Every structure is written in C-alpha cells, then in structure tokens.
C-alpha positions as CSV (number, residue, x, y, z in Angstrom):
1,X,40.7,32.3,-34.7
2,X,38.8,29.5,-37.2
3,X,39.7,32.7,-39.7
4,X,43.0,34.6,-40.0
5,X,42.1,36.8,-42.9
6,X,43.0,40.2,-41.5
7,X,46.3,38.5,-40.6
8,X,46.6,36.5,-43.2
9,X,49.7,38.1,-44.5
10,X,52.2,38.6,-41.5
11,X,52.0,34.6,-41.3
12,X,55.1,34.2,-42.4
13,X,58.2,32.2,-41.0
14,X,56.0,30.8,-38.4
15,X,57.9,29.0,-36.3
16,X,55.5,28.2,-33.0
17,X,51.3,28.7,-32.1
18,X,49.9,28.2,-29.2
19,X,46.6,28.4,-28.4
20,X,43.7,29.6,-26.0
21,X,40.3,28.2,-26.0
22,X,38.9,30.7,-28.6
23,X,42.0,32.7,-30.2
24,X,45.7,32.0,-31.8
25,X,49.0,33.1,-31.2
26,X,52.2,33.0,-33.7
27,X,55.5,33.0,-33.1
28,X,57.4,34.5,-35.9
29,X,61.1,33.8,-37.0
30,X,61.9,37.7,-36.4
31,X,60.5,36.7,-32.1
32,X,57.5,39.2,-33.3
33,X,53.8,38.0,-32.3
34,X,50.9,37.8,-34.1
35,X,47.2,36.8,-33.0
36,X,44.2,36.7,-33.7
37,X,40.3,34.3,-32.8
38,X,38.1,36.8,-30.3
39,X,40.1,40.1,-30.0
40,X,38.9,40.1,-25.9
41,X,39.6,36.5,-25.0
42,X,43.1,37.6,-26.8
43,X,42.8,37.5,-30.2
44,X,44.0,40.9,-30.1
45,X,47.4,41.9,-28.7
46,X,47.7,45.8,-30.6
47,X,47.8,47.2,-27.0
48,X,50.9,45.1,-26.0
49,X,51.9,45.1,-30.1
50,X,55.2,46.5,-29.5
51,X,56.5,44.8,-26.5
52,X,56.1,41.0,-28.2
53,X,59.5,41.2,-29.5
54,X,62.4,38.7,-28.8
55,X,59.7,36.7,-28.1
56,X,60.9,32.9,-27.2
57,X,57.8,31.2,-25.5
58,X,54.0,31.6,-25.1
59,X,51.6,29.7,-23.1
60,X,48.2,30.7,-22.9
61,X,44.8,30.0,-20.6
62,X,41.5,29.5,-21.3
63,X,41.3,33.1,-22.5
64,X,45.1,35.4,-22.3
65,X,48.1,34.4,-23.3
66,X,51.4,34.9,-21.3
67,X,54.7,35.3,-23.4
68,X,58.3,35.1,-21.3
69,X,60.9,37.6,-23.8
70,X,64.1,36.6,-24.1
71,X,65.8,39.1,-21.4
72,X,63.1,36.6,-19.1
73,X,60.5,39.4,-18.6
74,X,56.6,38.6,-19.7
75,X,54.0,40.5,-22.0
76,X,50.6,39.3,-21.4
77,X,46.9,40.1,-23.0
78,X,43.7,38.9,-23.0
79,X,40.6,38.6,-20.5
80,X,42.1,39.9,-17.5
81,X,40.7,37.9,-15.6
82,X,42.4,35.2,-16.2
83,X,46.5,35.6,-16.7
84,X,45.7,38.6,-19.2
85,X,46.6,41.4,-16.4
86,X,49.8,40.6,-14.3
87,X,51.0,44.5,-13.2
88,X,50.0,43.1,-9.2
89,X,53.3,41.1,-9.7
90,X,54.9,42.6,-12.2
91,X,57.8,43.6,-10.7
92,X,58.8,40.9,-9.7
93,X,58.9,38.8,-12.9
94,X,62.2,38.7,-13.9
95,X,64.8,36.5,-15.2
96,X,61.7,34.5,-15.7
97,X,62.8,31.0,-17.1
98,X,59.6,29.0,-17.6
99,X,55.7,29.9,-18.2
100,X,53.1,27.0,-17.2
101,X,49.3,27.6,-17.4
102,X,45.6,26.6,-15.4
103,X,42.7,27.8,-17.7
104,X,42.4,30.5,-15.7
105,X,46.3,31.5,-14.3
106,X,49.9,31.3,-15.1
107,X,53.1,30.0,-12.6
108,X,56.3,31.2,-13.9
109,X,59.8,30.1,-12.7
110,X,62.3,32.1,-12.0
111,X,66.1,31.8,-12.8
112,X,66.0,31.6,-9.1
113,X,64.1,28.5,-8.5
114,X,61.3,30.6,-7.1
115,X,57.7,31.0,-8.5
116,X,55.0,33.4,-9.4
117,X,51.7,33.1,-9.7
118,X,48.5,35.4,-11.7
119,X,45.2,35.2,-12.3
120,X,42.0,33.7,-10.3
121,X,43.1,33.1,-7.6
122,X,40.3,29.8,-7.1
123,X,42.5,28.2,-10.2
124,X,46.6,29.0,-9.2
125,X,45.8,32.4,-9.5
126,X,47.7,32.8,-5.5
127,X,49.9,30.7,-4.0
128,X,50.4,33.0,-1.2
129,X,49.4,29.7,1.8
130,X,52.7,27.4,-0.1
131,X,54.8,30.6,-0.8
132,X,57.5,29.1,1.6
133,X,57.9,26.2,0.4
134,X,58.4,27.4,-3.8
135,X,61.7,27.2,-3.9
136,X,65.0,25.1,-6.0
137,X,61.3,24.3,-8.2
138,X,62.5,22.7,-11.2
139,X,58.8,21.9,-13.3
140,X,55.4,22.5,-13.3
141,X,52.1,21.3,-14.5
142,X,49.1,21.8,-14.3
143,X,45.3,20.3,-14.4
144,X,42.5,22.8,-16.1
145,X,42.5,24.3,-12.6
146,X,46.0,23.7,-10.7
147,X,49.6,23.8,-10.7
148,X,51.9,21.5,-9.1
149,X,55.8,22.1,-9.1
150,X,58.5,19.3,-8.8
151,X,61.5,20.5,-6.2
152,X,65.1,20.1,-6.5
153,X,64.8,17.7,-4.3
154,X,62.2,15.8,-5.4
155,X,59.5,17.0,-4.0
156,X,56.3,18.1,-4.9
157,X,54.7,21.0,-3.8
158,X,50.5,21.8,-5.0
159,X,48.8,24.5,-5.1
160,X,45.0,26.1,-6.8
161,X,41.3,23.7,-7.4
162,X,41.7,21.3,-4.6
163,X,39.8,19.1,-5.5
164,X,41.7,19.0,-9.6
165,X,45.2,18.4,-7.9
166,X,45.5,21.1,-5.9
167,X,45.7,19.6,-3.0
168,X,47.8,16.8,-2.5
169,X,48.4,15.9,1.1
170,X,46.3,12.2,1.1
171,X,50.0,11.2,-1.2
172,X,52.7,13.6,-0.3
173,X,54.6,10.7,1.6
174,X,54.2,8.8,-1.7
175,X,55.7,12.2,-3.0
176,X,59.7,11.1,-2.7
177,X,62.1,11.6,-5.0
178,X,59.5,12.8,-8.0
179,X,61.1,12.5,-11.0
180,X,58.7,13.6,-13.8
181,X,55.0,14.8,-13.7
182,X,52.0,14.3,-16.0
183,X,48.7,15.8,-15.7
184,X,44.7,15.6,-17.4
185,X,42.6,18.4,-16.7
186,X,42.0,17.3,-13.2
187,X,44.3,14.8,-12.2
188,X,48.1,14.6,-11.8
189,X,50.7,11.5,-11.7
190,X,54.3,11.6,-10.5
191,X,56.8,9.0,-10.9
192,X,59.5,8.9,-8.7
193,X,63.4,7.2,-8.6
194,X,61.5,3.6,-7.3
195,X,60.0,3.6,-10.1
196,X,56.0,4.1,-8.1
197,X,53.5,5.8,-9.7
198,X,51.4,8.5,-7.4
199,X,48.0,10.0,-8.5
200,X,45.9,12.5,-6.9
201,X,43.1,14.2,-8.3
202,X,39.7,13.5,-9.3
203,X,39.6,9.9,-8.9
204,X,37.4,9.6,-12.6
205,X,39.7,11.7,-14.4
206,X,42.9,9.5,-13.6
207,X,43.5,10.9,-9.8
208,X,43.3,7.1,-8.2
209,X,44.9,4.7,-9.3
210,X,44.6,2.2,-6.7
211,X,43.1,-0.5,-8.9
212,X,46.3,-1.0,-10.9
213,X,48.9,-0.9,-8.3
214,X,50.1,-4.2,-8.1
215,X,50.2,-4.1,-12.0
216,X,52.5,-0.6,-12.0
217,X,54.2,-2.7,-9.3
218,X,55.2,-5.4,-12.3
219,X,56.4,-2.5,-15.1
C-alpha cells in the first residue's frame, strides 16, 4: 500500500480511507472506491468495481474489505477465506446498517437488529452458536479474533476465539445495562449504566481488571 502511483490520478476528492494489513481502500466524493496495495489481499477490486457505487462505509479484515452501499447491500473483495467471499450469506445481507471486523471475519447488523457473519469461522465468521441470542443488536465491537454485541436490553453476546474475548461466560452475570464496549487486540471492556467496568479476554492485554476494581469504583 505504500505505492499508490498506479491509481494516483483517480485519488481525487477522497472522503474516507480504510486499511487492511496489506492494502488501502478510499471512498471518493462520488461514493466510488479506489484500492491499491497487494492485489491478492484487497488491493485489487477490479472484479467488483462496477458494484462499488453509492458506497457509504468500508470495513477491513487483515486481508479483505467489505463495503456498505446506500441501498443496504454489501460488496466484498480480497482474501476469500478472511471475508472477501460473502457468497454463502449473500441472500441474508439486505438492509445492512453497520459493519464490524476482526482480523479474519466480518459481522453485519441488519435493520431488524439481527446479525450476519462470514469469514474464518474460528475468528468470528461463524455465529451459529449464539445466533438465537443475536436479536435487537445495537452495536458490535471486535478484538482481533472475536466479536461482542450489545443488545437493546443492555446485555452482551460474544463469539469467536474464546481466549480473545469470544467467551464472556465468566462475567455474564455482570454484563447488564451495558452502555459502551471497547476492545484491545485480545480483550473487551464494557461500561455499565451503574458506572462499573467489566473486562474479559486475554488477561495480559486488558482482560483482567481485578487489580484496579477498587479504584474504578471511585470514578
């Protein structure tokens, strides 16, 4: 992605830029998209270029991109295994409102509050075990390898790599009236309406906040 000379003349009126690990994608003022970088890993969007119109938002895994269009449809390109191929869920991707990504999978919130996922099943691309719980989803956050969604009742649903935030069973009783979620690469932190903070995931990168819980109560 360090050399954009091949597309320099097209990079006019750029409104947004999104980055994968090996490529970039830019949304222009006319809502078209220009990409560059490693062609195998998101830098070449030529196969879907005619579909990349009226683009509102782009998200990226490590090696693929996904774009939401104004009509709520989604266009993907890049590494097929890491989200570049959405064919298995294409008929479900209608009225998409938000996209989120781990390093290897995508999650889309639809207008009815349900969620559709695709990409590497080990890292969030398979949400079948929690699909029944994914109703009225308001927001999704992601670590590198897992997703967490806040529901309208303030509860949280997680899936993906367990040790990186995909398993919140140890703190599920505390995940009530959650108002905000944030993530490091391998851990989540949730703030609640009562002002408490709940963390889970890999302990060494933020998943264990027990040492500062007394201080957090004074905030």
